[in-house]
C-alpha positions in Angstrom: -0.1 2.9 -19.3 2.0 5.7 -18.6 4.6 3.5 -16.9 5.9 2.1 -20.2 6.9 5.7 -21.1 8.2 6.5 -17.7 10.5 3.6 -17.5 12.3 4.5 -20.8 12.1 8.3 -20.9 12.9 10.0 -17.6 15.6 12.6 -18.5 17.9 14.8 -16.3 16.7 18.1 -17.7 14.3 19.6 -20.2 14.9 23.0 -21.7 11.1 23.4 -22.1 10.1 22.9 -18.4 11.6 25.8 -16.4 9.9 28.5 -18.6 6.6 26.7 -18.4 6.1 25.5 -14.8 7.1 27.3 -11.5 7.4 25.4 -8.3 4.4 27.2 -6.7 2.1 26.7 -9.9 3.1 22.9 -10.0 2.4 22.5 -6.2 -1.0 24.3 -6.4 -2.0 22.1 -9.6 -0.8 18.9 -7.8 -2.9 19.5 -4.7 -5.9 20.4 -6.7 -6.0 17.7 -9.3 -3.8 14.7 -7.8 -3.2 14.6 -3.9 -5.9 16.9 -2.4 -9.0 15.4 -0.9 -10.8 18.4 0.7 -14.4 19.2 -0.5 -12.9 22.1 -2.5 -10.5 19.9 -4.4 -13.2 17.2 -5.0 -15.5 19.7 -6.5 -12.8 21.0 -8.8 -11.9 17.4 -9.8 -15.6 16.5 -10.6 -16.1 19.6 -12.6 -12.8 19.9 -14.6 -11.0 16.4 -14.5 -12.2 15.2 -17.9 -11.1 15.2 -21.4 -12.1 18.5 -23.0 -12.5 16.9 -26.4 -14.4 13.6 -25.5 -15.6 14.3 -21.9 -14.3 11.2 -20.8 -12.9 11.1 -17.0 -11.7 7.4 -16.9 -9.0 7.6 -19.4 -5.2 8.6 -18.7 -5.5 12.4 -18.7 -2.7 15.1 -19.0 -3.1 18.7 -17.9 -1.4 21.3 -20.1 0.7 23.5 -17.6 0.5 26.3 -20.1 -3.1 27.0 -20.7 -4.9 24.6 -18.3 -6.3 22.3 -21.1 -7.4 18.6 -20.2 -6.7 16.0 -22.6 -6.9 12.2 -22.7 -4.6 9.7 -24.1 -5.5 5.8 -24.6 -3.3 4.9 -27.5 -0.7 2.5 -26.3 1.4 2.7 -29.4 2.1 6.5 -29.0 0.7 10.0 -28.5 0.1 10.6 -32.2 -3.8 9.6 -32.1 -4.7 11.2 -28.7 -6.5 14.4 -27.9 -3.6 15.8 -25.9 -1.4 15.5 -28.8 -4.0 17.1 -31.1 -3.9 20.1 -28.4 -0.2 20.2 -28.7 -0.3 20.4 -32.7 -2.6 23.3 -32.5 -1.2 25.3 -29.8 2.6 24.1 -29.6 2.3 23.9 -25.7 4.9 21.5 -24.6 4.5 20.7 -21.0 2.1 18.5 -19.3 1.3 17.0 -16.1 -0.3 13.5 -15.9 -3.0 13.3 -13.4 -2.7 9.9 -11.7 0.9 10.6 -9.9 1.7 14.2 -11.1 4.6 13.4 -13.2 5.8 16.0 -15.8 5.7 15.0 -19.5 7.4 17.1 -22.3 5.3 16.6 -25.5 8.2 18.3 -27.5 10.8 16.0 -26.1 8.3 13.0 -26.2 9.3 11.9 -22.7 8.7 12.2 -18.9 11.3 14.5 -17.5 12.9 14.8 -14.1 13.1 18.2 -12.4 14.5 17.8 -8.8 12.5 20.5 -7.0 9.2 19.5 -8.7 9.8 15.8 -7.7 10.5 16.6 -4.1 7.2 18.5 -4.1 5.5 15.7 -5.6 7.0 13.1 -3.1 6.1 15.6 -0.2 2.6 15.8 -1.2 1.9 12.2 -1.3 3.7 11.2 2.0 3.7 14.3 4.2 1.6 17.2 2.6 -2.0 18.1 4.0 -3.7 16.5 0.9 -1.7 13.2 1.2 -3.4 10.0 0.1 -1.3 8.0 2.3 2.3 7.0 2.5 3.5 4.0 0.3 6.0 2.2 2.6 8.1 -0.6 1.3 7.0 -4.1 2.5 9.4 -6.8 3.4 8.2 -10.5 4.2 9.1 -11.8 7.7 12.0 -13.9 8.0 9.9 -17.0 8.3 8.2 -16.5 5.1 11.5 -15.9 3.4 12.8 -19.2 4.6 9.6 -21.0 3.5 9.8 -19.4 0.1 13.5 -20.5 -0.3 12.7 -24.2 0.6 9.4 -24.3 -1.6 10.4 -24.3 -5.1 6.9 -24.7 -6.5 4.9 -21.7 -7.1 1.1 -21.4 -7.7 -0.1 -19.0 -10.3 -3.8 -18.1 -10.3 -5.2 -17.6 -13.7 -8.2 -16.1 -15.0 -11.1 -18.7 -14.5 -9.2 -20.5 -11.7 -11.2 -22.1 -9.0 -8.7 -21.2 -6.3 -10.7 -19.5 -3.5 -13.8 -21.5 -4.2 -14.6 -24.2 -1.5 -17.8 -25.4 0.2 -18.5 -25.0 3.9 -19.8 -28.1 5.8 -23.2 -27.9 7.4 -22.6 -28.6 11.1 -26.3 -28.9 11.9 -28.7 -26.2 10.6 -25.7 -23.9 10.2 -26.7 -22.9 6.6 -27.4 -19.3 8.1 -23.4 -19.2 8.9 -22.3 -20.6 5.7 -24.1 -18.1 3.5 -22.9 -15.1 5.4 -19.3 -16.8 5.7 -19.0 -17.3 2.0 -20.1 -13.5 1.4 -17.4 -12.2 3.8 -14.9 -14.6 2.3 -15.6 -13.0 -1.1 -15.2 -9.4 0.3 -12.0 -8.2 -1.6 -10.9 -5.6 1.1 -11.7 -7.8 4.1 -9.6 -10.6 2.4 -6.8 -8.2 1.9 -6.6 -7.3 5.4 -6.6 -10.9 7.0 -4.0 -12.0 4.5 -1.8 -9.1 4.9 -0.5 -10.0 8.5 -2.1 -6.8 10.0 -3.9 -8.8 12.9 -1.5 -10.0 15.7 -2.3 -12.1 18.6 -0.3 -13.5 21.6 0.1 -17.2 21.6 -2.5 -17.6 24.6 -5.1 -15.5 22.9 -5.1 -17.3 19.5 -7.4 -20.3 20.5 -10.1 -17.8 21.6 -9.6 -15.3 18.9 -12.3 -15.1 16.3 -10.1 -12.9 14.0 -7.3 -15.4 14.1 -9.8 -18.2 13.0 -10.8 -15.9 10.1 -7.2 -15.6 9.0 -7.0 -19.4 9.1 -10.4 -19.8 7.0 -9.0 -17.3 4.3 -5.8 -19.3 4.1 -7.9 -22.5 3.7 -10.1 -21.0 1.1 -7.1 -20.0 -1.0 -5.0 -23.1 -0.5 -5.9 -24.6 -3.7 -7.7 -27.6 -2.2 -11.3 -28.4 -3.5 -12.8 -30.3 -0.6 -15.1 -28.5 1.7 -13.9 -26.6 4.8 -15.3 -27.5 8.3 -15.7 -24.1 10.1 -16.4 -26.0 13.6 -13.9 -24.0 15.5 -15.5 -20.7 14.2 -19.0 -22.0 15.2 -17.7 -22.9 18.6 -16.2 -19.6 19.3 -19.4 -17.7 18.2 -21.5 -20.0 20.5 -19.1 -19.2 23.6 -19.1 -15.5 22.8 -22.7 -15.0 21.6 -24.8 -17.1 23.7 -28.0 -16.1 21.7 -26.6 -18.1 18.7 -25.5 -21.1 20.6 -27.3 -24.4 19.8 -28.3 -26.2 16.6 -31.7 -24.3 16.1 -31.8 -22.3 12.8 -31.0 -18.6 13.1 -31.4 -15.7 11.2 -28.6 -15.0 8.7 -29.0 -11.1 9.3 -28.7 -11.5 13.0 -25.8 -13.8 12.5 -24.0 -11.2 10.1 -24.4 -8.3 12.8 -23.4 -10.4 15.7 -20.4 -11.7 14.0 -19.0 -8.2 12.8 -19.6 -7.1 16.3 -17.4 -10.1 17.7 -14.7 -9.5 15.0 -14.7 -5.7 15.9 -14.2 -6.6 19.8 -11.2 -8.8 18.8 -9.6 -6.4 16.3 -10.2 -3.4 18.5 -7.9 -4.9 21.1 -5.0 -4.9 18.6 -6.0 -1.1 17.7 -5.9 -0.2 21.3 -2.4 -1.9 21.9 -1.3 0.5 19.1 -2.9 3.6 20.4 -5.4 3.8 17.6 -8.7 3.5 19.3 -9.9 4.8 22.6 -11.9 1.6 23.4 -15.4 2.7 23.1 -17.6 0.3 21.2 -18.7 1.6 17.8 -16.8 4.8 18.5 -16.1 6.8 15.3 -12.4 6.9 16.1 -12.1 3.2 16.0 -9.8 2.1 13.2 -10.2 -1.5 13.3 -10.8 -3.2 9.7 -14.5 -3.8 10.6 -15.3 -0.2 11.0 -13.1 1.0 8.0 -14.9 -1.5 5.8 -18.6 -1.7 7.0 -19.3 1.4 9.0 -21.5 4.2 7.6 -23.3 7.1 9.2 -27.1 7.5 9.2 -28.4 11.0 9.6 -32.0 11.6 11.0 -33.4 15.0 10.5 -36.3 16.3 12.6 -38.0 19.5 11.3 -40.4 21.4 13.3 -43.5 22.5 11.5 -43.9 25.6 13.7 -40.3 27.2 13.2 -38.7 25.0 10.7 -35.8 24.3 13.0 -34.0 21.1 12.2 -32.3 18.8 14.6 -29.8 16.3 13.4 -28.8 13.0 14.9 -26.2 10.8 13.4 -25.7 7.1 14.2 -23.4 4.6 13.1 -24.6 1.6 11.0 -23.4 -1.8 9.6 -26.3 -2.4 7.3 -29.3 -0.8 5.7 -32.6 -2.7 6.5 -35.2 -1.9 3.9 -38.9 -2.6 4.0 -40.0 -4.8 1.0 -43.4 -3.2 1.2 -44.8 -0.1 2.8 -45.9 -0.9 6.5 -49.4 0.9 6.6 -49.5 2.9 9.9 -46.1 2.2 10.8 -43.3 4.9 11.3 -40.0 4.6 9.5 -37.6 2.9 11.8 -34.1 3.5 12.3 -33.4 0.3 10.5 -29.9 0.8 9.5 -29.0 -0.1 13.1 -26.2 -2.1 14.7 -28.4 -4.9 16.0 -31.6 -6.5 15.0 -33.2 -10.0 15.0 -36.2 -11.7 13.3 -38.2 -14.8 14.1 -41.2 -15.8 12.1 -43.5 -18.7 11.9 -46.0 -18.5 9.2 -46.4 -19.0 5.3 -45.2 -16.6 2.7 -47.5 -14.9 0.2 -47.5 -16.0 -3.3 -47.7 -14.2 -6.8 -46.7 -10.8 -5.3 -45.8 -7.8 -7.6 -42.1 -7.1 -8.1 -40.4 -4.4 -6.1 -37.2 -2.4 -7.2 -34.4 -1.8 -4.8 -34.6 2.1 -6.0 -38.3 2.1 -4.8 -37.2 0.7 -1.4 -34.4 3.3 -1.0 -36.7 6.1 -2.0 -39.2 5.0 0.7 -36.4 4.6 3.1 -35.3 8.3 2.7 -38.4 10.2 1.9 -39.9 12.6 4.5 -42.3 11.2 6.9 -44.9 13.3 8.7 -45.0 12.2 12.3 -48.4 13.6 13.2 -49.9 14.8 16.4 -49.4 11.5 18.2 -45.6 11.6 17.8 -44.8 15.2 18.5 -40.9 16.2 18.9 -39.7 18.6 21.3 -38.3 21.3 19.5 -35.2 23.1 21.0 -36.0 26.4 19.5 -39.9 26.6 20.4 -39.2 24.8 23.9 -42.4 22.7 23.5 -43.6 19.5 21.6 -44.5 20.2 18.1 -45.5 18.3 15.1 -42.7 17.6 12.7 -41.3 15.6 9.8 -38.5 12.9 10.0 -36.2 12.2 7.1 -33.4 9.6 7.0 -30.2 10.2 4.8 -26.8 8.6 4.5 -24.3 11.1 5.8 -21.4 8.5 5.3 -21.4 5.6 3.2 -19.0 2.6 3.9 -16.5 0.7 1.5 -18.9 -2.4 1.7 -22.7 -1.8 2.2 -24.8 -4.7 3.2 -28.7 -4.2 2.5 -31.0 -6.2 4.4 -34.5 -6.8 2.8 -37.0 -7.2 5.4 -38.8 -10.2 4.1 -40.3 -11.3 7.5 -43.1 -9.2 9.0 -44.8 -9.2 12.4 -48.2 -8.1 12.9 -51.3 -10.2 13.9 -50.1 -12.9 11.6 -46.3 -13.3 10.9 -45.4 -14.2 7.6 -42.6 -14.2 4.8 -42.8 -11.8 1.9 -42.0 -13.4 -1.4 -42.2 -10.5 -3.5 -39.7 -10.4 -6.4 -37.0 -7.8 -5.6 -35.3 -6.3 -8.9 -32.0 -5.1 -7.7 -28.9 -3.8 -10.1 -25.6 -5.2 -10.6 -24.2 -1.6 -10.3 -25.9 0.7 -7.6 -25.8 4.3 -7.3 -26.3 5.7 -3.7 -25.5 9.3 -4.4 -29.3 10.3 -4.5 -29.7 9.1 -0.9 -26.6 10.9 0.6 -27.3 13.7 3.1 -25.7 16.3 0.8 -28.0 15.4 -2.1 -31.1 15.3 -0.2 -30.4 18.4 1.6 -29.7 20.1 -2.1 -33.0 18.7 -3.1 -34.7 20.6 -0.4 -32.9 23.8 -1.6 -30.9 24.3 1.6 -28.8 27.4 0.5 -25.8 26.1 2.5 -25.3 23.2 0.1 -24.4 25.2 -2.8 -20.9 24.5 -2.5 -21.3 20.8 -1.1 -21.2 18.7 -4.3 -19.6 15.2 -4.5 -17.3 13.8 -7.1 -19.3 11.7 -9.6 -17.6 8.4 -8.4 -18.9 8.6 -5.0 -21.7 6.5 -4.4 -21.1 4.0 -7.1 -21.0 0.4 -6.0 -20.8 -3.0 -7.5 -22.6 -6.2 -6.5 -20.4 -9.2 -5.3 -22.6 -11.3 -3.0 -26.3 -12.1 -2.4 -27.6 -14.1 0.6 -30.9 -15.8 -0.3 -33.5 -17.5 1.8 -35.5 -20.4 0.2 -38.6 -21.7 1.8 -41.3 -20.6 4.3 -41.2 -18.7 7.4 -41.2 -21.9 9.5 -39.1 -23.9 7.3 -36.4 -22.6 5.1 -32.9 -22.7 4.0 -30.1 -20.1 3.2 -27.7 -20.2 0.4 -25.5 -17.5 -1.3 -24.3 -16.2 -4.5 -20.7 -15.0 -4.8 -18.8 -13.1 -7.5 -15.4 -15.1 -8.0 -12.5 -13.5 -9.8 -14.5 -10.6 -10.8 -16.2 -12.5 -13.7 -18.0 -15.7 -12.7 -20.9 -16.1 -10.3 -21.3 -19.2 -8.1 -24.2 -20.5 -6.0 -23.0 -21.7 -2.7 -25.3 -24.2 -1.0 -23.1 -25.4 2.0 -20.8 -27.9 0.4 -22.2 -27.7 -3.1 -20.9 -25.2 -5.5 -22.5 -24.4 -8.9 -21.6 -21.9 -11.6 -24.6 -19.5 -12.5 -25.2 -16.7 -14.8 -25.5 -13.1 -13.6 -29.1 -13.0 -14.7 -29.6 -15.9 -12.3 -28.3 -14.0 -9.4 -30.4 -10.8 -10.3 -33.5 -12.9 -10.4 -32.9 -14.7 -7.1 -35.0 -14.2 -4.0 -32.6 -11.9 -2.3 -32.4 -11.4 1.6 -29.3 -9.8 1.9 -27.2 -7.8 -0.7 -23.6 -6.8 -0.5 -22.1 -4.0 -2.7 -18.5 -2.9 -2.9 -17.4 0.6 -3.7 -16.1 0.9 -7.2 -13.6 3.5 -6.2 -12.2 3.8 -2.7 -11.2 7.3 -1.3 -8.3 7.5 1.0 -8.1 10.3 3.4 
């Protein structure tokens, strides 16, 4: 919104700026409210970065550089009806900093102004400063793409409601488990951006065996504008060769395929990272910078509290998904079900007419304290002996895309599928389950300054994998959000438009949520 003002009103000098804003003052405010990403700066933003009149933090905000007043502006026809202009009329304070990029606006002159030393500070903070959000480098297409664009005069414009990007996947023989997961991944926005931005490179001899290269091809086919189904036979062959446990035409578990497939993609992409000195080559290492880790990897913290001395030992493990019990397991311990690998096989009938369970209830059960009892004592590092204790799980780091796996298949004396309806929201808030939030609820004194910005933990649903049928005879489908507006049911080659209410009432097996706001550090 501010760009329209910026393009027509940047000036050389403004007589009101120099008396209102020094370089040191501008640098401090810029770091606190625009570029900085330390815990202290995030705390300041969560507390103060909102309009002081209406309390809204989502609008275009300007900070008065004379008194520190925060005001919003949403009127595209001028500043006269905005809260920031009302502040100017009352106080006659002229100089403001807009809080998207840090540009200076003079209310008296009614224009953005250019001050060389302040602009140099702003550019430094965004590219080289300690609180940088990432350098924005110019991108130029490769020479082959330029030649292709010159030769091809036709252009395809994707409009709202377009079906481009929607194609069915051929069932190659009990491969619905693969199709449902692939449709979900193909509609993952950040994953699509990575594979279509030429960030993965392979040598010619490796391409025939590279799963990541095949994923690039699949994204290109989905967005080619064709409507006929795509046959992922090469993808299936590569998975068979590299993951023998999935080889053959037997029906497999969609969750097991998802975890195995991410691991294979990670291994292929990690080779590219190693070649650029970005990874130390350790599987699932926190230093791995491959796209799979950046998008899907979170961290699960397990706290063991000794009942004798109250000592707490912490263990942190990476996860690619969060597996939740649909119903309580009587007598069972809470398992570290947010693990890198798991598999399920079942062979019995589901139960009918079960009461609904909410996703919030499942998450609360996953993160609540569990008394381990005398049969599962922990060795306390402070006491030096085995003691009774309490275990509690929490989310130390949440990924960009979180996959929630619902445990619908149970193993006991009689294996069965749980058909309980699961009530899950379109928008999910994981903030109550973060380690910082749970520690604060336990009244830890060290958490007084560890608060999170309000947008952290907010997610939006974009794909659901469903299992239809019984435990010994079932079928996988998926529901995907296309274009940010329309939901589609993907049943192998058949695609059907459905309502959001239909999706939210479906029998979910895997839920895919995407962060509403992505933080860059």
